[in-house]
C-alpha positions as CSV (number, residue, x, y, z in Angstrom):
1,X,0.1,0.0,-0.1
2,X,1.6,3.1,-0.9
3,X,0.8,6.3,1.6
4,X,1.0,9.0,-0.5
5,X,-0.5,12.1,-1.8
6,X,-0.7,11.1,-4.9
7,X,-4.5,9.6,-5.5
8,X,-2.9,7.7,-8.4
9,X,-6.8,5.3,-8.6
10,X,-8.1,9.4,-9.6
11,X,-5.3,9.6,-11.8
12,X,-5.8,6.9,-13.8
13,X,-9.3,6.5,-14.1
14,X,-9.4,9.5,-15.5
15,X,-6.6,8.4,-17.9
16,X,-9.0,6.1,-18.7
17,X,-12.2,7.8,-18.7
18,X,-10.1,10.6,-20.7
19,X,-7.7,8.7,-23.7
20,X,-8.6,5.1,-22.8
21,X,-12.4,4.3,-22.2
22,X,-11.6,1.1,-24.1
23,X,-8.9,-0.7,-21.8
24,X,-11.8,0.2,-18.6
25,X,-12.4,-3.0,-18.3
26,X,-8.6,-5.0,-18.1
27,X,-7.8,-2.7,-15.5
28,X,-10.6,-2.4,-13.6
29,X,-9.8,-5.5,-11.1
30,X,-6.8,-3.0,-10.2
31,X,-9.0,-0.2,-10.0
32,X,-11.1,-1.7,-7.1
33,X,-9.3,-2.6,-4.6
34,X,-9.2,-1.3,-1.6
35,X,-5.5,-0.8,-1.0
36,X,-2.9,0.0,-4.7
37,X,0.5,-1.2,-4.5
38,X,3.1,0.3,-5.9
39,X,3.5,-3.5,-7.7
40,X,-1.0,-2.3,-8.1
41,X,0.5,1.3,-10.2
42,X,3.7,-1.4,-12.6
43,X,0.9,-3.0,-13.8
44,X,-1.9,-0.2,-13.6
45,X,0.9,1.5,-16.2
46,X,2.0,-1.3,-18.4
47,X,-2.2,-2.3,-18.9
48,X,-3.0,1.0,-20.2
49,X,0.4,3.0,-21.8
50,X,1.5,-1.2,-23.0
51,X,4.9,-1.8,-23.6
52,X,8.1,0.8,-24.2
53,X,11.4,1.4,-25.4
54,X,14.5,0.4,-23.1
55,X,15.3,3.3,-23.2
56,X,12.3,4.7,-21.1
57,X,12.1,1.4,-19.1
58,X,15.6,1.3,-18.5
59,X,15.3,5.2,-17.1
60,X,11.8,4.6,-15.2
61,X,13.8,1.0,-14.0
62,X,16.5,3.2,-12.4
63,X,13.9,6.3,-11.2
64,X,11.6,3.0,-9.3
65,X,11.9,3.2,-5.4
66,X,10.5,-0.2,-3.6
67,X,8.9,0.3,0.4
68,X,9.1,-2.8,2.5
69,X,5.1,-4.5,1.5
70,X,6.1,-4.5,-2.6
71,X,9.7,-5.7,-0.8
72,X,7.9,-8.4,1.3
73,X,5.2,-9.3,-2.1
74,X,8.0,-9.6,-4.6
75,X,9.8,-11.7,-2.2
76,X,7.0,-13.6,-0.9
77,X,5.6,-14.0,-5.5
78,X,9.2,-15.7,-5.3
79,X,8.1,-18.0,-2.8
80,X,4.7,-18.1,-4.1
81,X,6.0,-19.2,-7.9
82,X,8.9,-21.9,-6.9
83,X,11.8,-19.3,-8.8
84,X,15.9,-18.5,-8.4
85,X,17.3,-14.8,-8.2
86,X,17.9,-14.6,-11.6
87,X,13.9,-15.5,-12.2
88,X,12.3,-12.7,-9.9
89,X,14.4,-10.5,-11.2
90,X,14.6,-10.9,-15.2
91,X,10.8,-11.1,-14.5
92,X,10.4,-7.5,-12.1
93,X,13.0,-5.2,-13.7
94,X,15.1,-6.2,-10.7
95,X,18.9,-7.0,-10.6
96,X,20.0,-10.0,-8.8
97,X,22.2,-8.7,-6.3
98,X,19.4,-6.4,-5.1
99,X,16.4,-9.2,-4.6
100,X,19.8,-10.9,-3.1
101,X,20.3,-8.7,-0.7
102,X,16.5,-7.7,0.2
103,X,15.8,-11.5,1.3
104,X,18.9,-10.9,3.3
105,X,17.3,-8.4,4.8
106,X,14.0,-8.9,5.0
107,X,14.3,-13.2,5.2
108,X,16.6,-13.4,8.4
């Protein structure tokens, strides 16, 4: 859950209403959630705007930050899906080192 003054739900609903009304159905499940996590926001962004070029993706990834709840959600995803560090890093576009550090810090 994101603790922020930014109302992401309202922003995404406005974007869908004004520019991408045909994508509302794909996003409704996430928008109906009581609390949006960082991962939910990333997923909404993907569903609305689609894939981005490599340069933009690299820039965006280098400016992301994850709170403890999001990190634990990623590590839980890894455990539920029986993924190794490389696989989960590739899925979430992280470095293997980052995943290993999170595991040391949060799963000890």
